[in-house]
C-alpha positions as a Markdown table, in Angstrom:
| # | Residue | x | y | z |
|---|---|---|---|---|
| 1 | Met | 19.2 | -6.9 | 36.4 |
| 2 | Tyr | 16.4 | -8.7 | 38.1 |
| 3 | Phe | 17.5 | -11.4 | 40.1 |
| 4 | Ala | 15.1 | -11.7 | 42.9 |
| 5 | Pro | 12.3 | -10.0 | 44.4 |
| 6 | His | 14.0 | -7.0 | 46.8 |
| 7 | Ala | 17.3 | -8.2 | 44.9 |
| 8 | Ser | 18.0 | -6.0 | 41.4 |
| 9 | Glu | 21.1 | -4.2 | 40.4 |
| 10 | Ala | 22.5 | -1.7 | 37.2 |
| 11 | Val | 24.9 | -3.5 | 35.1 |
| 12 | Ser | 27.0 | -1.8 | 32.1 |
| 13 | Phe | 26.4 | -4.3 | 29.0 |
| 14 | Asp | 28.2 | -4.2 | 25.7 |
| 15 | Ile | 25.9 | -5.0 | 22.6 |
| 16 | Leu | 27.5 | -7.5 | 20.2 |
| 17 | Asp | 26.7 | -10.0 | 17.9 |
| 18 | Ile | 26.3 | -13.1 | 19.7 |
| 19 | Lys | 24.2 | -16.5 | 20.7 |
| 20 | Phe | 23.9 | -16.3 | 24.2 |
| 21 | Asp | 21.5 | -13.3 | 25.9 |
| 22 | Met | 24.1 | -12.2 | 27.8 |
| 23 | Ile | 27.7 | -12.6 | 29.4 |
| 24 | Leu | 27.8 | -11.1 | 33.0 |
| 25 | Gly | 32.3 | -12.0 | 32.5 |
| 26 | Met | 34.9 | -12.3 | 35.2 |
| 27 | Ser | 35.1 | -9.0 | 36.3 |
| 28 | Trp | 31.3 | -9.2 | 37.8 |
| 29 | Leu | 31.6 | -12.6 | 39.3 |
| 30 | Arg | 34.9 | -11.9 | 41.2 |
| 31 | Ser | 33.5 | -9.2 | 43.3 |
| 32 | Lys | 32.3 | -10.1 | 46.9 |
| 33 | Asp | 28.9 | -9.4 | 46.5 |
| 34 | His | 28.1 | -12.2 | 43.8 |
| 35 | Pro | 29.4 | -15.8 | 45.2 |
| 36 | Val | 29.0 | -18.3 | 43.5 |
| 37 | Asn | 28.1 | -22.1 | 44.1 |
| 38 | Phe | 28.6 | -24.3 | 40.4 |
| 39 | Ser | 27.8 | -27.5 | 42.4 |
| 40 | Asn | 24.4 | -26.1 | 43.5 |
| 41 | Cys | 24.0 | -24.2 | 40.5 |
| 42 | Thr | 23.4 | -20.9 | 42.8 |
| 43 | Ile | 24.5 | -17.4 | 42.9 |
| 44 | His | 23.8 | -15.0 | 45.7 |
| 45 | Val | 23.4 | -11.3 | 45.0 |
| 46 | Arg | 22.8 | -8.9 | 48.0 |
| 47 | Asp | 18.9 | -7.2 | 48.7 |
| 48 | Arg | 18.7 | -3.8 | 49.0 |
| 49 | Asn | 19.4 | -4.0 | 52.8 |
| 50 | Gly | 23.0 | -6.2 | 52.1 |
| 51 | Val | 21.5 | -9.8 | 52.8 |
| 52 | Leu | 22.9 | -11.8 | 50.6 |
| 53 | Val | 20.2 | -13.7 | 48.6 |
| 54 | Pro | 20.3 | -17.8 | 47.0 |
| 55 | Cys | 18.9 | -17.3 | 43.3 |
| 56 | Thr | 18.9 | -20.5 | 41.3 |
| 57 | Leu | 20.7 | -20.9 | 37.7 |
| 58 | Thr | 17.9 | -22.3 | 36.1 |
| 59 | Leu | 18.5 | -23.9 | 33.0 |
| 60 | Pro | 16.7 | -23.3 | 29.8 |
| 61 | His | 12.7 | -24.5 | 30.1 |
| 62 | Pro | 11.9 | -27.0 | 26.6 |
| 63 | Ser | 7.6 | -25.9 | 27.0 |
| 64 | Ile | 8.9 | -22.2 | 26.5 |
| 65 | Ser | 8.1 | -21.0 | 22.6 |
| 66 | Cys | 8.5 | -18.1 | 20.5 |
| 67 | His | 6.7 | -17.1 | 18.0 |
| 68 | Val | 7.3 | -14.1 | 15.2 |
| 69 | Val | 4.4 | -11.6 | 15.3 |
| 70 | Ser | 3.4 | -8.4 | 13.4 |
| 71 | Ala | 3.4 | -4.9 | 15.0 |
| 72 | Ala | -0.6 | -5.2 | 14.1 |
| 73 | Ser | -0.7 | -7.9 | 16.4 |
| 74 | Ser | 1.2 | -6.4 | 19.3 |
| 75 | Arg | -0.8 | -3.6 | 18.9 |
| 76 | Ala | -4.1 | -5.4 | 19.0 |
| 77 | Ser | -2.9 | -7.1 | 22.2 |
| 78 | Ile | -1.6 | -4.2 | 23.8 |
| 79 | Ile | -5.1 | -1.9 | 23.3 |
| 80 | Arg | -6.9 | -4.5 | 24.4 |
| 81 | Asp | -4.4 | -5.4 | 27.7 |
| 82 | Asp | -5.0 | -8.9 | 26.9 |
| 83 | Ile | -2.1 | -10.9 | 29.9 |
| 84 | Glu | -2.4 | -13.8 | 28.2 |
| 85 | Glu | -0.9 | -12.9 | 24.9 |
| 86 | Met | 2.1 | -11.3 | 26.7 |
| 87 | Gly | 5.9 | -12.1 | 26.9 |
| 88 | Val | 8.8 | -11.0 | 26.5 |
| 89 | Cys | 9.4 | -9.2 | 23.2 |
| 90 | Phe | 12.8 | -9.3 | 21.1 |
| 91 | Leu | 12.9 | -6.7 | 18.3 |
| 92 | His | 15.2 | -8.4 | 15.6 |
| 93 | Ala | 16.1 | -6.2 | 12.6 |
| 94 | Leu | 16.3 | -8.4 | 9.8 |
| 95 | Pro | 19.2 | -8.2 | 7.2 |
| 96 | Pro | 17.9 | -6.8 | 3.9 |
| 97 | Arg | 17.8 | -10.0 | 1.0 |
| 98 | Asp | 20.4 | -10.0 | -1.5 |
| 99 | Ala | 18.7 | -8.9 | -4.1 |
| 100 | Ser | 21.5 | -9.0 | -6.8 |
| 101 | Ser | 20.1 | -12.4 | -8.5 |
| 102 | Met | 16.4 | -11.2 | -8.0 |
| 103 | Asp | 16.8 | -7.5 | -9.8 |
| 104 | Ser | 18.0 | -7.5 | -12.9 |
| 105 | Ser | 17.0 | -3.7 | -13.4 |
| 106 | Ser | 20.6 | -2.8 | -13.9 |
| 107 | Asp | 21.0 | -4.8 | -16.5 |
| 108 | Pro | 22.4 | -2.7 | -19.5 |
| 109 | Arg | 19.6 | -3.6 | -21.8 |
| 110 | Ile | 16.9 | -2.4 | -19.5 |
| 111 | Thr | 18.9 | 0.6 | -18.5 |
| 112 | Glu | 19.2 | 1.7 | -22.2 |
| 113 | Leu | 15.6 | 0.8 | -22.6 |
| 114 | Leu | 14.2 | 2.9 | -19.7 |
| 115 | Asp | 16.5 | 5.6 | -21.0 |
| 116 | Ala | 14.8 | 5.4 | -24.6 |
| 117 | Tyr | 11.5 | 6.0 | -23.2 |
| 118 | Ser | 11.9 | 8.8 | -20.9 |
| 119 | Asp | 9.1 | 10.6 | -21.9 |
| 120 | Val | 7.0 | 7.7 | -20.9 |
| 121 | Phe | 7.9 | 8.5 | -17.3 |
| 122 | Glu | 7.3 | 12.6 | -17.4 |
| 123 | Gly | 4.4 | 14.2 | -15.7 |
| 124 | Pro | 1.3 | 14.2 | -17.6 |
| 125 | His | -0.7 | 18.0 | -17.4 |
| 126 | Gly | -2.7 | 20.2 | -19.9 |
| 127 | Val | -5.3 | 18.7 | -22.3 |
| 128 | Val | -5.8 | 14.7 | -22.5 |
| 129 | Pro | -5.0 | 13.4 | -25.9 |
| 130 | Asp | -7.8 | 12.0 | -27.8 |
| 131 | Arg | -8.9 | 9.1 | -26.8 |
| 132 | Pro | -11.4 | 6.0 | -28.3 |
| 133 | Ile | -12.7 | 5.5 | -24.1 |
| 134 | Arg | -14.5 | 8.8 | -21.6 |
| 135 | His | -16.3 | 8.6 | -18.8 |
| 136 | Glu | -20.2 | 8.8 | -19.0 |
| 137 | Ile | -22.4 | 10.5 | -16.3 |
| 138 | Ile | -25.4 | 9.0 | -17.6 |
| 139 | Leu | -28.5 | 10.0 | -15.5 |
| 140 | Glu | -31.8 | 8.1 | -14.8 |
| 141 | Asp | -34.7 | 9.5 | -16.1 |
| 142 | Gly | -36.2 | 12.7 | -14.1 |
| 143 | Ala | -33.2 | 12.9 | -12.1 |
| 144 | Val | -32.6 | 16.7 | -11.1 |
| 145 | Pro | -29.6 | 18.1 | -9.5 |
| 146 | Pro | -29.1 | 17.6 | -6.7 |
| 147 | Arg | -28.6 | 20.4 | -3.7 |
| 148 | Gly | -26.8 | 21.0 | -0.7 |
| 149 | Cys | -24.2 | 23.5 | 0.9 |
| 150 | Ile | -20.3 | 23.7 | 1.2 |
| 151 | Tyr | -18.9 | 21.9 | 4.0 |
| 152 | Arg | -17.0 | 24.2 | 7.1 |
| 153 | Met | -13.0 | 23.3 | 6.8 |
| 154 | Ser | -10.5 | 24.1 | 8.8 |
| 155 | Glu | -7.6 | 26.7 | 8.2 |
| 156 | Glu | -5.1 | 23.8 | 7.5 |
| 157 | Glu | -7.7 | 22.7 | 5.1 |
| 158 | Leu | -8.6 | 25.8 | 3.7 |
| 159 | Ser | -4.7 | 26.4 | 2.8 |
| 160 | Val | -4.7 | 23.3 | 1.4 |
| 161 | Leu | -7.8 | 23.3 | -0.5 |
| 162 | Arg | -6.5 | 26.6 | -2.1 |
| 163 | Ala | -3.4 | 25.1 | -3.2 |
| 164 | Gln | -5.0 | 22.1 | -4.9 |
| 165 | Leu | -7.2 | 24.1 | -6.7 |
| 166 | Asp | -4.2 | 26.4 | -8.4 |
| 167 | Asp | -2.4 | 23.5 | -9.2 |
| 168 | Leu | -5.7 | 21.7 | -10.9 |
| 169 | Leu | -6.1 | 24.6 | -12.7 |
| 170 | Glu | -2.7 | 24.9 | -13.7 |
| 171 | Lys | -2.5 | 21.6 | -15.0 |
| 172 | Gly | -6.0 | 22.0 | -17.2 |
| 173 | Trp | -7.6 | 19.3 | -14.9 |
| 174 | Ile | -10.8 | 22.0 | -13.5 |
| 175 | Arg | -12.2 | 24.7 | -15.4 |
| 176 | Pro | -15.4 | 27.6 | -13.5 |
| 177 | Ser | -18.2 | 26.3 | -13.8 |
| 178 | Ser | -21.7 | 27.8 | -13.8 |
| 179 | Ser | -22.8 | 24.3 | -14.0 |
| 180 | Pro | -26.7 | 23.4 | -11.7 |
| 181 | Tyr | -24.7 | 20.7 | -10.1 |
| 182 | Gly | -22.3 | 21.3 | -7.4 |
| 183 | Ala | -21.1 | 18.5 | -5.1 |
| 184 | Pro | -19.5 | 19.8 | -1.3 |
| 185 | Val | -15.7 | 18.3 | -1.1 |
| 186 | Leu | -14.1 | 17.4 | 2.4 |
| 187 | Phe | -10.8 | 16.8 | 3.2 |
| 188 | Leu | -9.3 | 13.1 | 4.7 |
| 189 | Arg | -6.3 | 12.5 | 6.1 |
| 190 | Lys | -3.5 | 9.8 | 4.4 |
| 191 | Lys | -1.8 | 7.4 | 6.3 |
| 192 | Asn | 1.4 | 10.0 | 6.2 |
| 193 | Lys | -0.9 | 12.4 | 7.9 |
| 194 | Asp | -1.4 | 14.3 | 4.4 |
| 195 | Leu | -4.7 | 15.9 | 3.5 |
| 196 | Arg | -6.3 | 14.3 | 0.6 |
| 197 | Leu | -9.1 | 16.4 | -1.2 |
| 198 | Cys | -11.9 | 14.3 | -1.4 |
| 199 | Ile | -15.5 | 15.3 | -3.3 |
| 200 | Asp | -18.7 | 14.0 | -2.1 |
| 201 | Tyr | -20.6 | 12.5 | -5.0 |
| 202 | Arg | -23.2 | 10.7 | -3.3 |
| 203 | Lys | -26.4 | 12.1 | -4.7 |
| 204 | Leu | -25.1 | 12.4 | -7.6 |
| 205 | Asn | -24.1 | 8.7 | -8.0 |
| 206 | Ala | -27.5 | 8.1 | -7.0 |
| 207 | Gln | -29.3 | 9.1 | -9.9 |
| 208 | Thr | -26.6 | 7.6 | -12.2 |
| 209 | Ile | -26.9 | 4.2 | -14.1 |
| 210 | Arg | -24.3 | 1.8 | -13.1 |
| 211 | Asn | -22.2 | 0.5 | -15.7 |
| 212 | Val | -21.9 | -3.4 | -15.7 |
| 213 | Gly | -18.7 | -3.2 | -17.2 |
| 214 | Pro | -16.2 | -6.0 | -15.8 |
| 215 | Leu | -13.6 | -5.9 | -13.6 |
| 216 | Pro | -10.8 | -8.6 | -14.4 |
| 217 | Arg | -10.5 | -11.7 | -11.6 |
| 218 | Ile | -7.9 | -11.7 | -10.0 |
| 219 | Asp | -7.0 | -15.3 | -9.2 |
| 220 | Asp | -7.9 | -15.4 | -13.0 |
| 221 | Leu | -4.8 | -13.3 | -13.7 |
| 222 | Leu | -2.5 | -14.9 | -11.1 |
| 223 | Glu | -3.0 | -17.7 | -12.7 |
| 224 | Arg | -1.3 | -16.7 | -16.1 |
| 225 | Leu | 2.0 | -16.4 | -14.4 |
| 226 | Gly | 2.6 | -20.2 | -13.7 |
| 227 | Gly | 6.4 | -20.7 | -15.7 |
| 228 | Ala | 7.2 | -16.7 | -15.6 |
| 229 | Lys | 10.3 | -16.2 | -14.3 |
| 230 | Phe | 10.9 | -12.5 | -15.1 |
| 231 | Phe | 8.2 | -9.7 | -13.9 |
| 232 | Ser | 8.0 | -5.7 | -14.4 |
| 233 | Lys | 5.5 | -3.6 | -12.6 |
| 234 | Leu | 4.3 | -0.2 | -14.1 |
| 235 | Asp | 1.8 | 2.2 | -12.6 |
| 236 | Leu | 0.2 | 5.2 | -14.2 |
| 237 | Lys | 0.6 | 8.5 | -12.8 |
| 238 | Ser | -2.9 | 10.1 | -12.0 |
| 239 | Gly | -4.1 | 7.4 | -14.1 |
| 240 | Tyr | -7.8 | 8.8 | -13.9 |
| 241 | His | -6.8 | 12.3 | -14.7 |
| 242 | Gln | -5.2 | 10.8 | -17.9 |
| 243 | Leu | -8.9 | 10.0 | -19.1 |
| 244 | Glu | -11.5 | 12.5 | -20.4 |
| 245 | Ile | -14.9 | 13.0 | -19.2 |
| 246 | Arg | -17.4 | 13.4 | -22.5 |
| 247 | Lys | -17.9 | 16.8 | -22.9 |
| 248 | Glu | -22.3 | 17.1 | -22.7 |
| 249 | Asp | -21.2 | 15.4 | -19.1 |
| 250 | Arg | -18.5 | 17.9 | -17.4 |
| 251 | Tyr | -21.1 | 19.8 | -16.2 |
| 252 | Lys | -22.6 | 17.2 | -13.7 |
| 253 | Ser | -18.8 | 16.8 | -12.5 |
| 254 | Ala | -19.2 | 20.2 | -10.7 |
| 255 | Phe | -18.2 | 20.8 | -7.3 |
| 256 | Lys | -18.2 | 24.0 | -5.3 |
| 257 | Thr | -16.0 | 25.4 | -2.8 |
| 258 | Arg | -15.0 | 28.5 | -1.1 |
| 259 | Tyr | -12.6 | 29.9 | -3.5 |
| 260 | Gly | -15.6 | 28.6 | -6.8 |
| 261 | His | -17.4 | 26.7 | -8.3 |
| 262 | Phe | -15.5 | 23.9 | -11.0 |
| 263 | Glu | -16.0 | 21.4 | -13.2 |
| 264 | Trp | -13.9 | 18.6 | -14.2 |
| 265 | Leu | -12.2 | 18.2 | -17.5 |
| 266 | Val | -10.8 | 14.6 | -17.1 |
| 267 | Met | -12.1 | 11.8 | -14.8 |
| 268 | Pro | -12.1 | 12.5 | -11.1 |
| 269 | Phe | -12.1 | 9.9 | -8.1 |
| 270 | Gly | -15.7 | 9.6 | -6.2 |
| 271 | Leu | -18.0 | 9.0 | -9.2 |
| 272 | Thr | -19.5 | 5.9 | -9.7 |
| 273 | Asn | -18.6 | 4.1 | -12.5 |
| 274 | Thr | -15.0 | 5.6 | -12.8 |
| 275 | Leu | -13.3 | 1.8 | -12.3 |
| 276 | Ala | -15.5 | 0.4 | -15.5 |
| 277 | Thr | -14.5 | 3.4 | -17.5 |
| 278 | Phe | -10.7 | 3.3 | -16.4 |
| 279 | Gln | -10.9 | -0.7 | -16.7 |
| 280 | Ala | -12.6 | -0.5 | -20.5 |
| 281 | Ala | -9.6 | 1.9 | -21.3 |
| 282 | Met | -6.8 | -0.1 | -20.4 |
| 283 | Thr | -8.3 | -3.2 | -22.4 |
| 284 | Thr | -9.1 | -1.1 | -25.5 |
| 285 | Glu | -5.4 | 0.3 | -25.2 |
| 286 | Phe | -3.3 | -3.2 | -24.7 |
| 287 | Arg | -6.3 | -5.6 | -25.7 |
| 288 | His | -3.6 | -7.6 | -28.0 |
| 289 | Met | -1.2 | -8.4 | -25.3 |
| 290 | Leu | -3.5 | -9.1 | -22.9 |
| 291 | Asp | -3.2 | -13.1 | -21.5 |
| 292 | Arg | -0.2 | -13.3 | -23.2 |
| 293 | Tyr | 2.8 | -11.2 | -21.5 |
| 294 | Val | 0.7 | -8.5 | -20.0 |
| 295 | Leu | -1.8 | -8.5 | -17.0 |
| 296 | Ile | -3.7 | -5.4 | -16.3 |
| 297 | Tyr | -5.5 | -4.5 | -13.5 |
| 298 | Leu | -7.2 | -0.8 | -13.6 |
| 299 | Asp | -3.8 | 1.3 | -13.3 |
| 300 | Asp | -1.6 | -1.8 | -12.3 |
| 301 | Ile | 0.5 | -3.4 | -15.5 |
| 302 | Leu | 2.4 | -6.5 | -15.1 |
| 303 | Val | 4.5 | -7.6 | -18.0 |
| 304 | Tyr | 5.8 | -11.0 | -17.6 |
| 305 | Ser | 8.1 | -13.4 | -19.3 |
| 306 | Arg | 10.0 | -16.8 | -19.2 |
| 307 | Ser | 13.6 | -14.8 | -20.2 |
| 308 | Leu | 15.8 | -11.7 | -19.5 |
| 309 | Asp | 16.2 | -11.6 | -23.6 |
| 310 | Glu | 11.9 | -12.1 | -24.4 |
| 311 | His | 11.3 | -9.4 | -21.1 |
| 312 | Val | 13.0 | -7.1 | -23.3 |
| 313 | Glu | 11.4 | -7.0 | -25.9 |
| 314 | His | 7.8 | -7.5 | -24.0 |
| 315 | Leu | 9.0 | -4.4 | -22.0 |
| 316 | Arg | 9.8 | -2.6 | -25.2 |
| 317 | Thr | 6.4 | -3.1 | -26.6 |
| 318 | Ile | 4.4 | -2.1 | -23.8 |
| 319 | Leu | 6.2 | 1.4 | -23.5 |
| 320 | Glu | 5.9 | 1.7 | -27.0 |
| 321 | Arg | 2.4 | 1.4 | -26.9 |
| 322 | Ile | 2.3 | 3.5 | -23.9 |
| 323 | Arg | 4.0 | 6.0 | -25.9 |
| 324 | Gln | 1.8 | 6.1 | -28.9 |
| 325 | Ala | -1.7 | 5.8 | -26.4 |
| 326 | Lys | 0.3 | 9.3 | -24.6 |
| 327 | Tyr | -0.1 | 7.6 | -21.3 |
| 328 | Lys | 2.5 | 8.5 | -18.5 |
| 329 | Ala | 3.8 | 6.1 | -16.0 |
| 330 | Asn | 5.2 | 6.8 | -12.3 |
| 331 | His | 9.1 | 6.0 | -12.6 |
| 332 | Asp | 8.8 | 5.6 | -8.5 |
| 333 | Lys | 6.2 | 3.5 | -8.4 |
| 334 | Cys | 7.6 | 1.1 | -11.5 |
| 335 | Glu | 9.5 | -1.8 | -11.2 |
| 336 | Phe | 11.9 | -3.6 | -14.1 |
| 337 | Ala | 13.0 | -6.8 | -14.6 |
| 338 | Arg | 12.8 | -8.9 | -11.1 |
| 339 | Gln | 12.1 | -12.1 | -10.3 |
| 340 | Glu | 10.4 | -11.4 | -6.8 |
| 341 | Leu | 7.8 | -8.1 | -6.4 |
| 342 | Glu | 4.5 | -7.3 | -5.0 |
| 343 | Tyr | 1.7 | -7.7 | -7.5 |
| 344 | Leu | -2.5 | -7.1 | -6.5 |
| 345 | Gly | -2.0 | -7.8 | -2.9 |
| 346 | His | 0.0 | -10.8 | -3.5 |
| 347 | Tyr | 3.8 | -11.7 | -3.6 |
| 348 | Val | 5.0 | -13.2 | -7.0 |
| 349 | Thr | 8.2 | -15.1 | -7.1 |
| 350 | Leu | 9.8 | -18.1 | -9.2 |
| 351 | Gln | 8.2 | -20.2 | -6.8 |
| 352 | Gly | 5.1 | -19.3 | -7.2 |
| 353 | Ile | 2.6 | -16.8 | -5.5 |
| 354 | Arg | 1.5 | -16.3 | -2.4 |
| 355 | Pro | -0.6 | -13.4 | 0.2 |
| 356 | Leu | 1.0 | -10.5 | 1.7 |
| 357 | Ala | 2.0 | -11.9 | 5.5 |
| 358 | Asp | 0.7 | -8.4 | 6.9 |
| 359 | Lys | -2.8 | -9.2 | 4.7 |
| 360 | Ile | -3.0 | -12.6 | 6.0 |
| 361 | Glu | -2.1 | -10.9 | 9.5 |
| 362 | Ala | -5.0 | -8.4 | 9.2 |
| 363 | Leu | -7.5 | -10.9 | 9.0 |
| 364 | Arg | -6.5 | -12.9 | 11.8 |
| 365 | Val | -6.4 | -10.0 | 14.3 |
| 366 | Trp | -10.0 | -8.5 | 12.3 |
| 367 | Pro | -11.9 | -7.5 | 15.6 |
| 368 | Glu | -15.2 | -9.4 | 16.3 |
| 369 | Pro | -17.5 | -7.7 | 13.7 |
| 370 | Thr | -20.1 | -5.6 | 15.8 |
| 371 | Asn | -22.6 | -4.7 | 12.9 |
| 372 | Thr | -23.3 | -5.7 | 8.9 |
| 373 | Thr | -20.7 | -2.7 | 7.7 |
| 374 | Asp | -18.3 | -4.7 | 9.9 |
| 375 | Val | -19.0 | -8.2 | 8.1 |
| 376 | His | -19.0 | -6.7 | 4.5 |
| 377 | Ser | -16.0 | -5.4 | 5.5 |
| 378 | Phe | -14.1 | -8.6 | 6.8 |
| 379 | Met | -15.7 | -10.9 | 4.0 |
| 380 | Gly | -14.6 | -8.7 | 1.6 |
| 381 | Leu | -11.2 | -8.8 | 2.8 |
| 382 | Ala | -11.5 | -12.8 | 3.3 |
| 383 | Gly | -13.0 | -12.6 | -0.2 |
| 384 | Tyr | -10.0 | -11.2 | -1.2 |
| 385 | Tyr | -7.7 | -14.2 | -0.6 |
């Protein structure tokens, strides 16, 4: 505990939930080393030389202000070593919100409904069912297969590569290939430090004719939620891999690795036009529900209703459609019969819609752009909101 220059001492405290920063207590105040003068509002503490040093007890200053800041903001200030933004920091654990009034997922009708459609939440594998939309890779006239060599990998990356190839082969999503095409593969680190397999399709994408199929405007989607009181969010499991590549285009998706040459039977990440293909597939399957009680942006499906009874029936309808179309949802990422949830970077509530606080904070602390790429990145996020 610090009182004045060269006047500090170690004190043990019990941690209690009280409104005061600290209470020294009578045992400390009765000590001869800490004479208190209540008239002058002073206390004396012995310094390292044993000399009593007066310390004035100051009252809280009205100009002191407290601000709640995010971890991202604090981290940015520390990195910049910005003394002017530094101050006393307190970590406070907020108690969890009482979700009983906001969460109806335990309602018997919801539980029974999910049990009845448990097959919808099984993992996808094997041959993709015949669907009206397949991914196409249409090349520009005169395009020839691009050339290139495989990338070097660490032992860790090779181990993960072998395991992921085995898994994809077992699921029936890739097969050995003799295609003249062959994009190299590489790994990127996820936030949780796991490795993500990526295929470098840049040369193939440069030859591919763009599909101008539209994605919905997010502001148009969110405007549809006015008056809704119950929301459910469905997430398709490995959504891209639940669509086929057109048979005559599969050889173009080939990729080469140290452990073999393979081509995709299902739609992979990284190809041009995959977003347009996936959105078209979702729009085709759920067109009669869209803007009535369902919103779809790629693999994020939101069901919204004005009452719980209505919501149960809406959920039943869309789960039945998912079953008939033989899509599979990821139960771990789904939320059911909520009155508040996150959707497309916004928080949807009974009172309205607001952007997620961490996204706004990311814009506020965004470093000054130094090149065109930085400007595009900032404008992309800012334009989203």
